[in-house]
C-alpha positions as CSV (number, residue, x, y, z in Angstrom):
1,X,0.0,0.0,0.0
2,X,2.9,2.4,0.7
3,X,4.3,1.7,-2.7
4,X,1.0,2.6,-4.4
5,X,0.7,5.8,-2.3
6,X,4.2,6.8,-3.3
7,X,3.4,6.1,-6.9
8,X,0.3,8.2,-6.8
9,X,2.1,11.1,-5.1
10,X,4.9,10.9,-7.6
11,X,2.5,11.0,-10.5
12,X,0.7,14.0,-9.1
13,X,4.1,15.8,-8.7
14,X,5.1,14.9,-12.2
15,X,1.8,16.4,-13.4
16,X,2.7,19.7,-11.7
17,X,0.7,19.5,-8.5
18,X,2.5,21.2,-5.7
19,X,-0.2,20.6,-3.1
20,X,-0.7,16.9,-2.9
21,X,-3.9,17.1,-0.9
22,X,-5.5,19.4,-3.4
23,X,-4.3,17.1,-6.2
24,X,-5.9,14.1,-4.6
25,X,-9.2,16.0,-4.1
26,X,-9.1,17.1,-7.8
27,X,-8.6,13.5,-8.9
28,X,-11.5,12.4,-6.6
29,X,-14.0,14.6,-8.5
30,X,-14.3,12.1,-11.3
31,X,-12.6,8.9,-10.1
32,X,-13.1,7.0,-13.4
33,X,-11.6,9.7,-15.7
34,X,-9.1,11.9,-14.1
35,X,-6.6,9.3,-12.7
36,X,-6.5,7.6,-16.1
37,X,-5.9,11.0,-17.8
38,X,-3.1,11.7,-15.3
39,X,-1.4,8.4,-16.3
40,X,-2.0,9.0,-20.0
41,X,-4.3,6.1,-20.4
42,X,-7.4,8.1,-21.5
């Protein structure tokens, strides 16, 4: 679980988010679209 959390935080930082909590909230707005877009899968 720690490895997945670190991966998520690193992906948010790579996307330009400086505030991780705000980035996580933004990703939670549309949980089936935004995380995939962040990873380049959508």
